[in-house]
TORLOSE-768230 format. One record per residue: residue in three letters; x, y, z of N, C-alpha, C in turn. Coordinates in steps of 0.05 Angstrom, whole numbers, plus 5000, padded with zeros to 4 digits. Each point is the difference from the previous one (the first is absolute). Layout:
<recs>
> type:n_px:n_py:n_pz:ca_px:ca_py:ca_pz:c_px:c_py:c_pz
> ala:X:Y:Z:X:Y:Z:X:Y:Z $
...
</recs>
This chain:
<recs>
> type:n_px:n_py:n_pz:ca_px:ca_py:ca_pz:c_px:c_py:c_pz
> unk:7001:7748:3769:5013:4999:5026:4986:4981:5018 $
> unk:5015:4985:5016:4989:4981:5019:4982:5014:5020 $
> unk:4979:4985:5009:4982:5010:5020:5004:4984:5026 $
> unk:5009:5014:5021:5005:4987:5026:4982:5012:5021 $
> unk:4994:4983:5020:4985:5008:5023:5017:4996:5025 $
> unk:5005:5021:5015:5015:4999:5025:4981:5002:5023 $
> unk:5003:4982:5019:4982:4998:5023:5015:5004:5026 $
> unk:4991:5019:5017:5013:5004:5026:4979:5000:5022 $
> unk:5009:5002:5025:4983:5000:5023:4989:5028:5005 $
> unk:4974:5002:5002:4987:5026:5004:5008:5012:5027 $
> unk:5010:4984:5018:5007:5010:5027:5029:5007:5002 $
> unk:5014:5002:4978:5029:5007:5001:5003:5028:5012 $
> unk:5022:5004:5014:5006:5025:5012:5011:5020:4980 $
> unk:5004:5025:5009:5010:5021:4982:5026:4993:4987 $
> unk:5019:4989:5016:5026:4993:4989:4998:4979:4978 $
> unk:4983:4980:5004:4996:4979:4980:4987:5012:4975 $
> unk:4982:5019:5003:4987:5013:4977:5021:5014:4983 $
> unk:5019:5013:5012:5021:5014:4986:5018:4980:4984 $
> unk:5006:4978:5013:5016:4979:4986:4984:4988:4977 $
> unk:4975:4995:5005:4983:4989:4979:4999:5018:4975 $
> unk:4998:5026:5005:4999:5020:4978:5026:4999:4984 $
> unk:5023:4997:5014:5026:4999:4986:5002:4974:4984 $
> unk:4991:4978:5013:5001:4974:4986:4982:5000:4975 $
> unk:4976:5012:5003:4982:5002:4976:5013:5015:4978 $
> unk:5015:5021:5006:5013:5015:4979:5020:4983:4985 $
> unk:5014:4982:5014:5019:4982:4987:4985:4981:4982 $
> unk:4977:4990:5009:4985:4980:4984:4988:5014:4975 $
> unk:4992:5025:5003:4987:5014:4978:5019:5008:4978 $
> unk:5026:4995:5004:5019:5005:4978:4996:4980:4978 $
> unk:4988:4977:5006:4998:4979:4979:4972:4990:4995 $
> unk:4980:5009:5017:4973:4990:4997:4980:5021:5009 $
> unk:4975:4996:4992:4978:5016:5009:4990:4986:5026 $
> unk:5005:5013:5023:4995:4988:5026:4978:5014:5015 $
> unk:4979:4985:5007:4979:5011:5017:5004:4989:5028 $
> unk:4997:5018:5020:5005:4993:5027:4974:5000:5016 $
> unk:4995:4978:5015:4976:5000:5017:5010:4991:5028 $
> unk:4988:5013:5021:5005:4992:5028:4975:4987:5010 $
> unk:5003:4975:5010:4977:4984:5009:5001:4996:5030 $
> unk:4976:4996:5012:4997:4997:5029:5000:4971:5009 $
> unk:4988:4982:4984:4996:4973:5009:4997:4981:4976 $
> unk:4998:4974:5004:4998:4981:4977:4977:5006:4981 $
> unk:4977:5008:5010:4978:5006:4983:5006:5024:4982 $
> unk:5012:5021:5012:5008:5024:4986:5020:4992:4978 $
> unk:5019:4983:5007:5021:4991:4981:4987:4985:4977 $
> unk:4982:4981:5006:4986:4985:4979:4985:5018:4981 $
> unk:4987:5021:5011:4985:5018:4984:5018:5016:4981 $
> unk:5024:5009:5011:5019:5015:4984:5010:4983:4977 $
> unk:5006:4974:5005:5010:4983:4979:4978:4995:4979 $
> unk:4975:4997:5009:4978:4995:4982:4996:5024:4980 $
> unk:5007:5024:5010:4997:5024:4983:5022:5002:4979 $
> unk:5021:4983:5004:5023:5001:4981:5006:4972:4990 $
> unk:4982:4989:4984:5003:4972:4992:5021:4995:4979 $
> unk:5009:5021:4987:5018:4996:4977:5028:5012:5004 $
> unk:5007:5006:5025:5027:5011:5005:5022:4979:4994 $
> unk:5023:5010:4992:5022:4982:4993:5016:4991:5025 $
> unk:4997:5015:5022:5015:4994:5024:4986:5012:5024 $
> unk:4999:4984:5022:4990:5011:5025:5023:5001:5020 $
> unk:5006:5024:5010:5023:5004:5018:4991:5003:5028 $
> unk:5010:4983:5018:4995:5003:5028:5021:5018:5012 $
> unk:4991:5022:5012:5018:5019:5013:4996:4996:5030 $
> unk:5016:4983:5013:4997:4994:5028:5017:4977:5008 $
> unk:4992:4987:5022:5016:4978:5011:4989:4973:4991 $
> unk:5008:4979:5016:4992:4973:4993:4969:4996:5001 $
> unk:4987:5013:5019:4971:4997:5002:4986:5013:4977 $
> unk:5011:5023:4990:4988:5013:4977:5003:4984:4975 $
> unk:5024:4988:4996:5004:4983:4977:4982:4976:5001 $
> unk:4997:4987:5023:4982:4978:5003:4972:5007:4992 $
> unk:4991:5024:5010:4972:5008:4994:4995:5004:4970 $
> unk:5020:5012:4986:4997:5004:4972:4999:4973:4985 $
> unk:5018:4982:5007:5001:4974:4986:4974:4984:5006 $
> unk:4991:5001:5026:4975:4986:5007:4977:5011:4984 $
> unk:4998:5027:4998:4977:5012:4985:5001:4992:4971 $
> unk:5024:5000:4988:5002:4991:4972:4994:4971:4996 $
> unk:5008:4983:5020:4993:4972:4998:4970:4996:5002 $
> unk:4987:5014:5019:4971:4997:5004:4985:5009:4975 $
> unk:5012:5019:4985:4987:5010:4976:5008:4983:4975 $
> unk:5015:4978:5004:5008:4983:4979:5017:5015:4980 $
> unk:5019:5017:5010:5017:5016:4982:5029:4992:5002 $
> unk:5006:4977:5012:5027:4991:5001:5004:4974:4983 $
> unk:5023:4998:4987:5023:5018:5000:4998:5021:4978 $
> unk:4977:5004:4989:4997:5018:4977:5007:5029:5005 $
> unk:4994:5009:5025:5006:5028:5007:5026:5000:5016 $
> unk:5022:5011:4989:5025:5001:5015:4998:5019:5024 $
> unk:5018:4995:5020:5000:5015:5024:5028:5012:5004 $
> unk:5001:5024:5010:5026:5013:5007:5000:5007:5030 $
> unk:5023:5005:5011:5002:5006:5028:5019:5024:5005 $
> unk:4990:5020:5013:5017:5022:5011:4999:4998:5030 $
> unk:5022:4990:5013:4999:4994:5029:4997:5026:5016 $
> unk:4980:5000:5017:4996:5022:5019:4995:4991:5028 $
> unk:4999:4974:5005:4994:4990:5027:5024:5000:5018 $
> unk:4996:4989:5024:5022:4998:5020:5015:4974:4997 $
> unk:4986:4978:4994:5013:4974:4997:5012:4996:4972 $
> unk:4984:5004:4980:5009:4997:4972:5014:4973:4995 $
> unk:4990:4979:5011:5014:4974:4998:5001:4989:4972 $
> unk:4978:5002:4985:5001:4989:4972:5017:5018:4983 $
> unk:5001:5026:5005:5018:5018:4985:5029:4992:5005 $
> unk:5006:4990:5024:5027:4990:5005:5007:4976:4983 $
> unk:4981:4981:4998:5004:4977:4983:5004:5008:4971 $
> unk:4985:5020:4991:5002:5009:4972:5024:5019:4996 $
> unk:5014:5006:5022:5023:5018:4999:4993:5028:4989 $
> unk:4977:5010:5008:4992:5027:4992:5014:5021:5017 $
> unk:5003:5023:4990:5012:5022:5015:4983:5007:5024 $
> unk:5013:5008:5022:4985:5008:5023:4991:5029:4998 $
> unk:5009:5014:4980:4992:5028:4994:4976:4998:4981 $
> unk:4976:5008:5008:4976:4997:4983:5003:5014:4973 $
> unk:5013:5023:4999:5003:5015:4975:5019:4985:4981 $
> unk:5022:4989:5011:5018:4984:4984:4986:4975:4991 $
> unk:4985:4987:5018:4985:4976:4992:4980:5006:4978 $
> unk:4987:5023:5001:4981:5008:4979:5014:5003:4973 $
> unk:5024:5013:5001:5015:5004:4976:5009:4973:4988 $
> unk:5009:4981:5018:5008:4974:4991:4977:4984:4988 $
> unk:4976:5003:5012:4976:4987:4990:4993:5011:4972 $
> unk:5001:5026:4998:4994:5013:4974:5017:4990:4978 $
> unk:5025:4993:5006:5019:4991:4980:5003:4970:5000 $
> unk:4982:4985:5014:5002:4971:5002:4984:4986:4978 $
> unk:4995:4975:5005:4984:4984:4982:4983:4979:5015 $
> unk:4980:4990:4987:4982:4981:5013:5011:4971:4997 $
> unk:4999:4985:5022:5007:4972:4999:4983:4984:5019 $
> unk:4995:4975:4994:4983:4984:5018:5015:4991:5025 $
> unk:4986:5000:5023:5010:4989:5024:4978:4981:5012 $
> unk:5007:4985:5020:4981:4981:5011:4981:5014:5020 $
> unk:4978:4987:5005:4980:5009:5020:4990:4976:5015 $
> unk:4993:5003:5025:4989:4979:5016:4971:5006:5007 $
> unk:4983:4980:4999:4972:5003:5007:4993:4981:5023 $
> unk:4988:5011:5021:4993:4982:5023:4973:4988:4996 $
> unk:4993:4981:5018:4975:4985:4996:4975:5016:5004 $
> unk:5002:5025:5010:4977:5017:5003:4997:5020:4976 $
> unk:5018:4998:4981:4999:5018:4977:5016:5025:5004 $
> unk:5017:5000:5021:5016:5024:5006:5028:4997:4986 $
> unk:5009:5021:4988:5026:4999:4987:5022:5003:5021 $
> unk:5023:4988:4995:5024:5005:5015:5021:5010:4981 $
> unk:5007:5026:5002:5020:5011:4983:5028:4995:5011 $
> unk:5003:5004:5026:5026:4997:5013:5002:4974:5015 $
> unk:4987:4998:5023:5003:4976:5016:4976:4997:5019 $
> unk:4995:4975:5008:4980:4994:5020:5012:4980:5020 $
> unk:4993:5003:5025:5011:4981:5020:4980:4995:5023 $
> unk:4999:4976:5010:4984:4993:5023:5018:4992:5022 $
> unk:4991:5003:5025:5016:4993:5023:5009:5024:5017 $
> unk:5025:4999:5010:5008:5019:5020:5001:5029:4990 $
> unk:5007:5004:4975:5001:5027:4989:4973:5013:5000 $
> unk:4979:4985:4991:4973:5010:4999:4989:5004:5029 $
> unk:5007:4981:5017:4991:5002:5028:5012:5023:5014 $
> unk:5026:5005:4995:5013:5024:5012:4987:5025:4991 $
> unk:4992:5002:4974:4987:5024:4990:4973:5003:5014 $
> unk:4985:4978:5004:4974:5002:5013:5003:5009:5029 $
> unk:5020:4990:5014:5004:5008:5028:5010:5029:5003 $
> unk:5013:5009:4979:5010:5028:5001:4979:5020:4994 $
> unk:4979:4992:4985:4980:5019:4990:4987:5017:5022 $
> unk:4991:4988:5022:4986:5017:5020:5018:5021:5013 $
> unk:5026:4996:5002:5018:5019:5014:5017:5016:4981 $
> unk:4996:4995:4973:5017:5015:4981:4996:5030:5001 $
> unk:4975:5010:5004:4997:5030:5001:5016:5012:5023 $
> unk:5004:4986:5022:5014:5011:5023:5030:4994:4999 $
> unk:5008:4977:4989:5028:4992:5001:5015:5002:4974 $
> unk:4985:5002:4978:5014:5002:4974:5014:4974:4993 $
> unk:5024:5002:4987:5014:4976:4992:5007:4980:5022 $
> unk:5002:5011:5025:5006:4982:5023:4978:4980:5004 $
> unk:4976:5007:4992:4978:4981:5004:5004:4974:4985 $
> unk:5011:5001:4976:5005:4976:4985:5022:4983:5013 $
> unk:5021:5014:5010:5022:4985:5014:4989:4985:5024 $
> unk:4982:5013:5016:4989:4987:5023:4981:4977:4991 $
> unk:4985:5004:4978:4983:4979:4990:5017:4976:4990 $
> unk:5022:5006:4987:5018:4978:4990:5011:4984:5024 $
> unk:5009:5014:5021:5011:4986:5023:4980:4983:5013 $
> unk:4975:5009:5002:4979:4984:5013:4994:4975:4985 $
> unk:5003:5000:4973:4994:4976:4984:5021:4978:5004 $
> unk:5023:5008:5010:5021:4979:5005:4991:4980:5020 $
> unk:4982:5008:5018:4991:4982:5021:4972:4988:4995 $
> unk:4989:5006:4976:4974:4989:4994:5003:4972:4987 $
> unk:4978:4986:4998:5000:4972:4990:4999:5001:4970 $
> unk:5017:4983:4987:5000:4998:4971:4976:4985:4990 $
> unk:4990:5008:4977:4977:4987:4988:5007:4973:4988 $
> unk:4983:4981:5005:5003:4973:4988:4985:4999:4973 $
> unk:5015:4999:4978:4988:5002:4974:5013:4980:4980 $
> unk:4986:4997:4978:5010:4985:4977:5006:5021:4978 $
> unk:5024:4999:4989:5008:5019:4979:5005:4984:4974 $
> unk:4983:5003:4981:5002:4986:4974:5013:5019:4980 $
> unk:5024:4992:4991:5016:5016:4981:5000:4985:4974 $
> unk:4984:5009:4980:4995:4985:4976:4989:4972:5007 $
> unk:5015:4978:4997:4989:4974:5006:5013:4987:5024 $
> unk:5013:5016:5017:5014:4990:5024:4988:5013:5025 $
> unk:4993:4984:5020:4989:5010:5025:5019:4997:5023 $
> unk:5004:5022:5014:5016:5001:5025:4981:5005:5023 $
> unk:5004:4987:5023:4983:5003:5022:5016:5005:5026 $
> unk:4988:5016:5017:5013:5006:5026:4992:5027:5011 $
> unk:5014:5008:5021:4995:5026:5012:5019:5020:4987 $
> unk:4988:5020:4988:5016:5020:4985:4999:5027:5014 $
> unk:5022:5014:4999:5000:5028:5009:4991:5018:4978 $
> unk:5006:4993:4975:4993:5018:4978:5000:4985:4974 $
> unk:4981:5007:4983:5000:4991:4972:4998:5026:4983 $
> unk:5019:5003:4982:5001:5025:4983:5001:4992:4971 $
> unk:4985:5015:4984:5001:4997:4970:5003:5027:4989 $
> unk:5013:5002:4976:5003:5027:4989:5015:5001:4974 $
> unk:4997:5023:4988:5014:5007:4975:5021:5021:5005 $
> unk:4999:5012:5024:5019:5021:5008:5018:4990:5022 $
> unk:5022:5012:5004:5019:4991:5020:4995:5011:5028 $
> unk:4989:5025:5001:5001:5015:5025:4972:5003:5012 $
> unk:4999:5002:5027:4975:5008:5014:5009:5018:5023 $
> unk:4980:5015:5011:5006:5016:5024:5020:5021:4998 $
> unk:5003:5012:4976:5019:5021:4996:5029:4992:4997 $
> unk:5004:4976:4987:5027:4992:4993:5009:4974:5011 $
> unk:4983:4985:5016:5007:4974:5009:4999:4979:4978 $
> unk:5021:4985:4996:5001:4980:4978:4986:4974:5008 $
> unk:4974:5000:4996:4985:4976:5007:5004:4978:4980 $
> unk:5002:5007:4974:5003:4981:4978:5024:5009:4983 $
> unk:5024:4997:5010:5024:5012:4988:5007:4991:4972 $
> unk:4989:4977:4991:5007:4990:4973:4978:5005:4980 $
> unk:4979:5015:5007:4977:5004:4982:5008:5017:4976 $
> unk:4990:4992:4977:5004:5014:4974:4972:5004:4988 $
> unk:4995:5025:4991:4973:5007:4992:4990:4987:4975 $
> unk:5017:4989:4983:4991:4990:4974:5011:4972:4995 $
> unk:5005:4984:5021:5011:4973:4996:4979:4978:4997 $
> unk:4974:5008:5000:4979:4980:4996:4995:4982:5024 $
> unk:5008:5010:5024:4995:4984:5024:4999:5020:5024 $
> unk:4984:4992:5021:5001:5016:5024:5019:4987:5020 $
> unk:5014:5017:5015:5018:4990:5021:4983:4993:5024 $
> unk:5008:4978:5014:4986:4990:5023:5019:4995:5023 $
> unk:4994:5009:5024:5016:4994:5024:4982:4989:5022 $
> unk:5006:4976:5010:4984:4988:5022:5019:4996:5023 $
> unk:4995:5014:5022:5017:4999:5024:4988:4982:5021 $
> unk:5011:4976:5003:4991:4982:5021:5015:5007:5026 $
> unk:4993:5023:5011:5013:5009:5025:4980:5000:5022 $
> unk:4995:4976:5011:4979:4996:5020:5010:5008:5028 $
> unk:5025:4995:5006:5011:5006:5027:5012:5027:5002 $
> unk:5002:5011:5024:5010:5027:5004:5028:5004:4989 $
> unk:5019:4982:5005:5027:5004:4989:5000:5002:4969 $
> unk:4983:4983:4987:4999:5001:4971:4988:5027:4991 $
> unk:4980:5009:5014:4987:5026:4993:5020:5023:5002 $
> unk:5016:5000:5021:5021:5020:5003:5020:4998:4977 $
> unk:5008:4975:4995:5019:4996:4978:4989:5009:4973 $
> unk:4974:4994:4996:4987:5009:4975:4999:5030:4998 $
> unk:4994:5014:5022:5000:5029:4999:5028:5011:4993 $
> unk:5021:4988:5011:5027:5009:4994:5007:4994:4971 $
> unk:4992:4977:4990:5005:4993:4972:4985:5020:4982 $
> unk:4976:5008:5007:4984:5019:4984:5014:5027:4998 $
> unk:5012:5008:5022:5014:5026:5000:5024:5000:4981 $
> unk:5013:4976:4998:5023:4998:4982:4993:4991:4972 $
> unk:4975:4991:4996:4993:4989:4974:5011:4973:4994 $
> unk:5008:4985:5021:5012:4974:4997:4981:4976:5006 $
> unk:4975:5006:5005:4981:4979:5008:4996:4978:4979 $
> unk:5003:5006:4973:4996:4978:4982:5019:4976:5005 $
> unk:5023:5005:5013:5018:4978:5005:4997:4987:5027 $
> unk:4982:5010:5017:4996:4988:5026:4987:4972:4998 $
> unk:5008:4982:5018:4991:4972:4997:4971:4997:5007 $
> unk:4987:5020:5013:4971:4998:5006:4983:5017:4981 $
> unk:5012:5010:4978:4986:5016:4980:5000:4985:4974 $
> unk:4976:4996:4988:4998:4988:4973:4996:5023:4981 $
> unk:5020:5005:4983:4998:5023:4980:5001:4988:4972 $
> unk:4980:5008:4984:4998:4989:4973:4985:5019:4982 $
> unk:4994:4992:4976:4983:5014:4981:4977:4982:4992 $
> unk:4978:5012:4993:4976:4984:4994:4981:5015:4983 $
> unk:4980:4984:4990:4978:5012:4985:4975:5004:5017 $
> unk:4997:4983:5021:4977:5003:5017:5008:4992:5029 $
> unk:4987:5012:5019:5005:4994:5028:4973:5001:5015 $
> unk:4996:4981:5018:4976:5000:5017:5007:4994:5028 $
> unk:4988:5015:5019:5005:4996:5029:4973:4993:5012 $
> unk:4998:4977:5014:4975:4991:5012:5006:4991:5029 $
> unk:4982:5006:5018:5004:4991:5027:4988:5020:5020 $
> unk:5015:5004:5022:4991:5019:5020:4998:5028:4988 $
> unk:4981:5016:5009:4996:5027:4988:5024:5018:5005 $
> unk:5009:5013:4979:5022:5019:5001:4993:5025:4984 $
> unk:5012:5023:5008:4996:5025:4985:5019:5000:4976 $
> unk:4993:5019:4982:5017:5003:4976:5004:5030:4995 $
> unk:5025:5007:4992:5006:5027:4991:5005:4999:4970 $
> unk:4984:5015:4985:5003:5000:4971:5008:5028:4991 $
> unk:5024:5003:4990:5010:5027:4991:4996:5020:5022 $
> unk:5004:4991:5026:4998:5019:5022:4973:5002:5013 $
> unk:4979:4988:4988:4973:5001:5011:4994:4975:5015 $
> unk:4990:5003:5025:4995:4978:5018:4972:4989:4997 $
> unk:4997:4973:5001:4974:4987:4999:4994:4986:5026 $
> unk:4975:4993:5004:4993:4984:5024:5010:4971:4997 $
> unk:5001:4986:5023:5010:4972:4998:4981:4982:4983 $
> unk:5012:4983:4985:4984:4980:4984:5014:4973:5001 $
> unk:4984:4979:4996:5011:4973:5001:5012:4992:4974 $
> unk:4997:5015:4979:5010:4993:4974:5009:5025:4985 $
> unk:5024:4999:4989:5011:5021:4983:5012:4987:4975 $
> unk:4997:5012:4977:5011:4989:4976:5009:5021:4981 $
> unk:5021:4994:4984:5011:5018:4980:5007:4986:4975 $
> unk:4996:5013:4977:5007:4989:4974:5015:5021:4984 $
> unk:5021:4991:4986:5016:5019:4984:4986:5004:4973 $
> unk:5000:5025:4991:4991:5007:4973:5025:5010:4986 $
> unk:5014:4982:4986:5024:5008:4986:4995:5021:4979 $
> unk:5014:5022:5002:4996:5022:4981:4973:5013:5003 $
> unk:4988:4997:5024:4973:5011:5005:4998:5030:5003 $
> unk:5023:5013:5001:5000:5030:5003:5020:5011:4981 $
> unk:4993:5021:4986:5019:5015:4983:5008:5026:5015 $
> unk:5026:5005:5002:5009:5025:5013:5019:5015:4982 $
> unk:4997:5026:5000:5019:5017:4986:5023:5006:5020 $
> unk:5024:4991:4993:5023:5001:5018:5023:5013:4986 $
> unk:5020:5011:5015:5024:5011:4988:5014:4979:4982 $
> unk:5011:5009:4978:5014:4981:4983:5027:4993:5012 $
</recs>
């Protein structure tokens, strides 16, 4: 019988624990599944180190949890040799949307149990950080940074206010090198990814395919306020790839150099840097997915 390791967040609430128990029952119909709940990246790395020979590692959580599992396996040099599964339990579940997984964790666990392993692409940034879903620099990351201090008090409204405030901020002057072509100017946003959605369902990269051997890239040259407003409206409709101030393409590598900008990687915010880079690892991740 296959040996699987299921990993969840140790801080899950009672309702999540009940769902996890039901999902584990579905998984155990086809495999010997051990479940561990981890507190932080060090705890996760230790749990994986104790199970070096498992046939599958299942992330039971959202996009951040999946990113943490893939990052830990990458750091342990276990990719793509150790396949990964996903039982969506988060609020955003953006990569699960791209994979067309069920929003019901128990149904998703049943589908995973009866699925098969196939290779998908993975992105690695210049700091050694994996990108499972998407990364973006510019107004989206800046909006998240501005929302952070007031999020405990205002909740989701904090991000809306942060996004509105970025409409009036100055665009970064950068050089964007996409494979062997360089574009220069003031950009509102540069996004790369293997998944289509961010922020709980917004189609940032609507043409992305997880196993096409390329990352999708969107560069928005929206320096003036009218263009930024137009870009925001296009984003809501998923029509920005056709806008005349957006360069949308696919690539193997992307580099952004110039004025310091923040980056959001699979939902995690970084400090401003003058250089960001990403490289595609075609087939760099194996996932067990519904047939």
